[in-house]
N, C-alpha and C positions, 0 to 999 in steps of 0.2 A: 628892666631895660638893658642892663649890661649883659644878661643872658641872651637877649635877642641879637645884640651886636656880636657877641661871641659866636652864636650859632651861624650868623651870616658869614662871618670870617671863615669858619670851619667849612661851610658849604662851598664858598668861593675857592678855598684852598684845595678841596677835593676835586672840584671841576677843573681847576688849573692843572692839578697833578694828572688827572686822567687824560686831558687833552695833550699834555706834554709827552706822556708815555706813548700815546698812540702815534704821535709824529715820529718818534725815534724808532719804533719797532716795525720793521718791514713785514713781520709775520702777521700783524694785525691788518695788513692791507686787504681790503675787500674787493679791489679791482680785479676783474678777470684777466686783465692784460697787465703784465708786470715787466718792466724793462729797467736796465741800468745804463748809465752813461759809460761810454768807452773812454779809455784814457787818452787816446790820440787818433787822429784820422789816418796817419801813416805809421808804418813800422819805422824803426830807426834807419834801416837801410833805404826804405822808400823816401824818407824825409831827406836824407843825405843826397840821394840821387836826384830828387826834385830840385834841390838848391843848385847842383852842378848843371842840371838840364836847363834851368831857367837862365843861368849865366851863359851857357853855350848858345842858346837860341837867340839871345838878345831881345831887341825890340820888334823883330820881324814876326815872331810867333807868340802865341799865348798857350800856356800849358794848363791842362785841367787834369785833376787826379781822381781816381776811383770812379771812373765813368762807367755807368751801366751799359753793357753791350747793346741792349735793346734801345738805348738812346742814340746810337749811331748806326745800327743795322735794323732792318725790318724784313719780315718774310716777303718773298717776291709776290707780285700781283698774279692773280689767276689760280691760286691754290683754293681747294675746297676749304670750307670753314674749319673742319676738323684738322686738316693738314696745316692750315695757317696757325691754328691755336697750338698745335704740337710744336711747330717750328718756333713760334714766339716763346713758348714755355722753355725751350732749350736755351734761349738767350736772355730771358728776363731776369734770371737770378745770377748771372755772371757779370763780372766787371773787368775792365781793363785798368792796369796800373796808371797809365797816363795817355792822354790824347793831345796831340799837337794840332793847333788850329791857326789859320792865318789871322793876324791881329785885326785886320780891317773888317772882314766879314764873318769871321769865326767859322769858315769852311774847314772841313777836316783835311789835314795834310797826311797824318799817319797816326797809328796807335803804337804804344810802346809797352812792352811787358818786361819788368825787371826780373832777371833770372837770379834768384837767390837759392839758398839750400833747399827750400821747399819744392823747387822745380826738379829735384832729383827723384822724387817719389813717382811711382808708376801712375797713380791716380791723377797727379798734377800734370804729368806728361800727356796723358789722354786728354785732359782738359785743354792743355796748350795746343794739342793737335787739332781739336775741334775749333778753338779760337782762330787758328791759322786758316783752316778751311773756310770758316764762315767769313772771315775778313777778305780772303782771296776771292771768294764768290762775289762779294759786294764791292770789289776793287778798292778796298781800304788797305793800304800797306800796313803790315804788322811787323814791327821790329822787336826782336828779342835782344835785350841788352844786358850786359854786365855793367856794374857801376863804373868801372874804369873806361868803358867804351863810349860814353856820351860825348866826350870831347872830340873823339875821332869822327863821330857822326855829324856834329855841327861845329866845325872849326870857325872861329870868328876872324 
């Protein structure tokens, strides 16, 4: 009888050990889609800018961060399906740092891009130029800001 109890304990210990090992080891993950959690939604500069921006705009506006460009712009009507898809694909994977909306109806007031060190790269400047053209075409003001400029934009 004691051998049966001992055998059950050994089997349970093995099962527990295997299950615990599988949970800890990401290599054993059988999922075809593997992701990891990001540390923060905003970079330190964006987070700092957001705090100053929220103080500057007060209760009149609401600030949204990391807004996908395709959530505030759409390809214009009348395009052929392939042209529409091409235009949509150009904006679907891009985002704006911040979008300012009226607090009462959340209509878009303007978009803001924080100019940090990354905006000195040629690739980033080309992206910024496309964002500016797309927003201009859709009549959405796009403001390029340096962290210290937010107080000048929205004085209380």
